[in-house]
BALOTOR-339893 format. One record per residue (C-alpha): residue number from 1; residue in one letter; chain; x negated, y negated, z negated. Coordinates in steps of 0.1 Angstrom, whole numbers. Last residue first. Layout:
<nodes>
(NUM, "A", "A", (X, Y, Z))
...
</nodes>
This chain:
<nodes>
(186, "P", "A", (-240, 66, -98))
(185, "R", "A", (-202, 69, -94))
(184, "Q", "A", (-182, 46, -115))
(183, "N", "A", (-170, 24, -87))
(182, "V", "A", (-156, 54, -69))
(181, "A", "A", (-137, 65, -100))
(180, "T", "A", (-123, 30, -105))
(179, "Q", "A", (-111, 29, -68))
(178, "K", "A", (-94, 63, -72))
(177, "D", "A", (-77, 51, -104))
(176, "M", "A", (-65, 19, -87))
(175, "E", "A", (-51, 38, -57))
(174, "L", "A", (-34, 63, -80))
(173, "L", "A", (-19, 34, -100))
(172, "V", "A", (-6, 18, -69))
(171, "T", "A", (10, 50, -57))
(170, "E", "A", (25, 58, -91))
(169, "I", "A", (41, 24, -93))
(168, "D", "A", (54, 28, -57))
(167, "N", "A", (70, 61, -65))
(166, "L", "A", (86, 46, -96))
(165, "V", "A", (100, 16, -76))
(164, "L", "A", (114, 40, -50))
(163, "Q", "A", (129, 62, -77))
(162, "A", "A", (146, 31, -94))
(161, "N", "A", (162, 17, -63))
(160, "F", "A", (157, -15, -44))
(159, "F", "A", (156, -14, -6))
(158, "G", "A", (188, -30, 6))
(157, "T", "A", (191, -56, -22))
(156, "S", "A", (155, -68, -22))
(155, "Y", "A", (122, -53, -32))
(154, "I", "A", (88, -70, -27))
(153, "N", "A", (58, -47, -27))
(152, "R", "A", (21, -48, -34))
(151, "V", "A", (18, -84, -48))
(150, "Q", "A", (-17, -87, -61))
(149, "H", "A", (-21, -96, -98))
(148, "N", "A", (-53, -74, -101))
(147, "P", "A", (-34, -49, -123))
(146, "D", "A", (-10, -44, -93))
(145, "L", "A", (21, -65, -90))
(144, "L", "A", (55, -51, -78))
(143, "F", "A", (79, -79, -71))
(142, "V", "A", (117, -81, -74))
(141, "K", "A", (135, -104, -50))
(140, "L", "A", (172, -110, -51))
(139, "V", "A", (179, -141, -30))
(138, "H", "A", (189, -173, -47))
(137, "R", "A", (217, -199, -48))
(136, "F", "A", (225, -207, -84))
(135, "Q", "A", (257, -208, -103))
(134, "G", "A", (271, -230, -131))
(133, "S", "A", (291, -250, -106))
(132, "W", "A", (271, -282, -112))
(131, "M", "A", (293, -313, -109))
(130, "G", "A", (290, -335, -79))
(129, "D", "A", (328, -336, -71))
(128, "E", "A", (322, -313, -41))
(127, "Q", "A", (307, -287, -64))
(126, "W", "A", (269, -281, -67))
(125, "L", "A", (251, -249, -65))
(124, "K", "A", (217, -250, -82))
(123, "A", "A", (188, -239, -61))
(122, "V", "A", (163, -211, -63))
(121, "P", "A", (137, -201, -37))
(120, "Q", "A", (113, -174, -49))
(119, "N", "A", (80, -178, -30))
(118, "F", "A", (62, -161, -59))
(117, "D", "A", (38, -191, -64))
(116, "A", "A", (67, -215, -57))
(115, "L", "A", (89, -199, -84))
(114, "V", "A", (59, -199, -108))
(113, "P", "A", (52, -236, -101))
(112, "Q", "A", (89, -246, -103))
(111, "L", "A", (95, -230, -137))
(110, "S", "A", (82, -259, -157))
(109, "E", "A", (108, -282, -140))
(108, "P", "A", (137, -260, -152))
(107, "A", "A", (127, -267, -189))
(106, "T", "A", (112, -249, -219))
(105, "S", "A", (107, -216, -200))
(104, "T", "A", (123, -182, -199))
(103, "L", "A", (111, -146, -204))
(102, "F", "A", (126, -112, -210))
(101, "Y", "A", (99, -86, -214))
(100, "W", "A", (103, -49, -209))
(99, "N", "A", (75, -27, -222))
(98, "T", "A", (93, 6, -226))
(97, "H", "A", (125, 19, -242))
(96, "P", "A", (147, -11, -235))
(95, "N", "A", (178, -18, -256))
(94, "I", "A", (199, -34, -229))
(93, "R", "A", (221, -50, -256))
(92, "E", "A", (191, -60, -277))
(91, "R", "A", (174, -75, -247))
(90, "V", "A", (205, -96, -239))
(89, "E", "A", (207, -108, -275))
(88, "A", "A", (170, -117, -274))
(87, "L", "A", (176, -135, -240))
(86, "H", "A", (202, -156, -257))
(85, "T", "A", (179, -165, -286))
(84, "P", "A", (150, -172, -262))
(83, "T", "A", (173, -196, -242))
(82, "D", "A", (190, -184, -211))
(81, "R", "A", (215, -213, -209))
(80, "E", "A", (193, -243, -202))
(79, "P", "A", (164, -220, -192))
(78, "D", "A", (182, -208, -161))
(77, "F", "A", (153, -195, -139))
(76, "S", "A", (152, -164, -161))
(75, "V", "A", (121, -141, -158))
(74, "S", "A", (126, -104, -162))
(73, "V", "A", (92, -86, -166))
(72, "L", "A", (88, -48, -167))
(71, "S", "A", (53, -38, -178))
(70, "V", "A", (36, -6, -167))
(69, "R", "A", (6, 14, -177))
(68, "E", "A", (19, 27, -211))
(67, "A", "A", (50, 39, -192))
(66, "L", "A", (29, 63, -172))
(65, "P", "A", (15, 80, -203))
(64, "P", "A", (50, 80, -218))
(63, "R", "A", (68, 98, -189))
(62, "E", "A", (104, 102, -198))
(61, "N", "A", (104, 65, -210))
(60, "L", "A", (93, 56, -175))
(59, "L", "A", (124, 71, -160))
(58, "L", "A", (146, 52, -186))
(57, "D", "A", (129, 19, -179))
(56, "V", "A", (132, 24, -142))
(55, "Q", "A", (169, 30, -146))
(54, "Q", "A", (173, -1, -167))
(53, "L", "A", (153, -20, -140))
(52, "V", "A", (178, -8, -114))
(51, "A", "A", (207, -20, -135))
(50, "A", "A", (191, -54, -143))
(49, "A", "A", (182, -60, -106))
(48, "L", "A", (218, -51, -96))
(47, "P", "A", (232, -75, -122))
(46, "C", "A", (208, -102, -109))
(45, "G", "A", (219, -100, -73))
(44, "G", "A", (242, -76, -54))
(43, "V", "A", (269, -79, -81))
(42, "D", "A", (268, -117, -77))
(41, "G", "A", (281, -131, -109))
(40, "C", "A", (249, -144, -123))
(39, "A", "A", (253, -158, -159))
(38, "T", "A", (222, -139, -171))
(37, "Y", "A", (197, -156, -147))
(36, "M", "A", (172, -137, -126))
(35, "F", "A", (137, -134, -113))
(34, "S", "A", (123, -100, -114))
(33, "V", "A", (87, -89, -120))
(32, "I", "A", (76, -53, -120))
(31, "A", "A", (41, -52, -135))
(30, "V", "A", (14, -26, -130))
(29, "K", "A", (-9, -27, -159))
(28, "D", "A", (-45, -37, -169))
(27, "K", "A", (-32, -69, -184))
(26, "S", "A", (5, -73, -175))
(25, "L", "A", (18, -92, -205))
(24, "D", "A", (-15, -111, -209))
(23, "F", "A", (-14, -120, -172))
(22, "L", "A", (21, -134, -174))
(21, "N", "A", (12, -157, -203))
(20, "V", "A", (32, -159, -235))
(19, "V", "A", (46, -186, -257))
(18, "R", "A", (66, -170, -285))
(17, "G", "A", (103, -177, -289))
(16, "S", "A", (112, -140, -297))
(15, "S", "A", (128, -136, -263))
(14, "D", "A", (96, -147, -246))
(13, "I", "A", (86, -183, -236))
(12, "F", "A", (66, -186, -204))
(11, "Q", "A", (32, -194, -191))
(10, "H", "A", (20, -186, -156))
(9, "D", "A", (-10, -168, -142))
(8, "G", "A", (-16, -168, -105))
(7, "V", "A", (-1, -147, -77))
(6, "T", "A", (-19, -127, -49))
(5, "D", "A", (-2, -118, -17))
(4, "I", "A", (9, -88, 4))
(3, "A", "A", (-17, -63, -9))
(2, "P", "A", (-18, -31, 11))
(1, "M", "A", (0, 0, 0))
</nodes>
């Protein structure tokens, strides 16, 4: 699986209110990064991402050595409503079994660099009277990052299922292990 792009490090607030960096959460791990907001009503969008990631979480839980090498990361682009407290409630309802982080930011403006880095367009939908509808226009994108922070796959509605993600995680880790073995030869 060739690298598609490389992303930089970004700072977030996790569901416990701590400031965290993407690279710290994914250090030496494969990361599955989704952008979402919890008020999304598009069944083919954020709810689909959450459902598939729940399945990935369960599959990883059945394989602890693999689970230790993976981080699931859900980043909300709606920090006004998806506060750390709200994300903690969402996390508690989902009850993940593996390393699954729910992240937000202090303000919408602080998310712009990460959204641009991942090429994840997001826009508020406005009503005719100029009031915000409470919804966002966005495309479901979920990113597979290798331990070197290279994007190795981007999943969207038509090609996003738990078994495919798990297969890709294993492929990337096998490639990384093989490269490590080659580098360690005398």
